[in-house]
N, C-alpha and C positions, 0 to 999 in steps of 0.2 A: 115459734114466732118468726115472721118474715124478717130477713136482714137485707139491707140495701147498702151498697158502697157508694159514697159520693167522692168524686175526683175533681180537684181544681188543678188543671194542667197548666203549669207555668213553664217558662223557658229553662229555669234552673232547678226548680223543685216541683213536686207534685204533692198537693195537699190531699189527704185521705180522711174521710169521715165515715162513721158507721151509723146506720139508722136501724134501730130495733123498734119494731112497732111504729110509734108515732114520734119518736125522739131521735134526733141526730146528735152525735157526739164526735169531737175531734178524735182521730185514731192515730195517725202518724204522718210524718213528712218523708217522702222518698226523694233523695237527691238524684237528679238526672244522671244517668249513666252515659256511656259513650255513644249509645244509639237508642232509638225507640224500642227496639226488640228487647234490650236488656231491661228497660223500664217496664215494658209490658209483661215480661216474665215475673218481675217483682209484684206487679199488680195481680197477676194470676195467682201468685202465692198468697197474697192478702185475701183474695176472693176465697181460696181454699181454707185459709186459717179461720176466717170469720163465718164461713158458710153462706156468704151472700148469694142471693138468687137474682140480683139485678145490679147493674152498675149505672149510676147517673153521673154524667160528665157535664160540668159547667161550660156553657157556650157563651163567650164574651161578646155579646152584641154591642154595637155602638150605642151611645146614649139615645140616638134617634130611632133605634130599633133595627138599623141596617146591619148587614154582615160585612164588617171591615176585614182588614188583613189578619188580625188576631183570630177572629171567628173562622176565617177560611183555613188557617193553620190547624185550629182545634178540630174543625170538621174533617180534615184530612186524617188527623190522628185518631179520631173516633172511628173512621173507616178501618184503620189499622187495628184498633182495639177489637172491633167486631170480628175481624178475621183471626185475631190471636186468642180471644177468650171464648169459652163455651157458654158463658153467661151472657144474657142479653145486655146491650148497652143502649142507653137512652140519653139524648141531649136535653139540657135544661138551661134556661136563661139565667145567667149568673151576674147580671149587671148589679153593681154595688156590693157584691159579696165581700170583696177584699176591703173596701172602704168600711163596711159595717164591722168586719172583723177587727180592723185597726182601731176603730172608735171604741168597740167593746173592751179591747185590751188596754187602751189608754184610760178608759173609765176605771179600770182595775188598778191603775197607776203602775202598770208594768213598764219597766225600762225598755228603751229602744232595742238593745241587743237581745233581750229576752223575747220581745215581740217578734223580731225577725225569725227566731227559731220556731215559733208556733203559729204565726199568722196564716200560713198556707193551709194547715189542717183546720184552723178555726174558720177560714173562708170556705173550705169544703163543707164544714158542718152548717154554715149559714146557707149555702146553696142547697144542700140536701134537705135541711129543715124547710126551706121554701117549697121544695118539691113535695115533701111529705104533707105539708099543710094544704097544698093545692089538691091533694088526693082526697 
């Protein structure tokens, strides 16, 4: 079965989700290291652990669909990931993924400190599920 890794690249944490077949599930949260190279090594380890054949990275477009500063930073890191990984890397519109993740966790009555620990990987699952559904 094809496995896809979804990444929500944040400034402090990277949310990781795993898609198997047509379902995305939260996988882990990677705390940012001292540099992108360290983060990318961990992502490469996760790709190997899961057997992922594609990495989908959330691209944070502005609400109007334009590419703001955040999207530009992620695009630059996507270029770095493409150089660091042997697995193909694809960008995907992630607008509202974190908001959707927070809403879902609040509906489950999860306390704020518990939400902070998992929201990044849930956001990664939301964006990856969107990508899977669009296929």
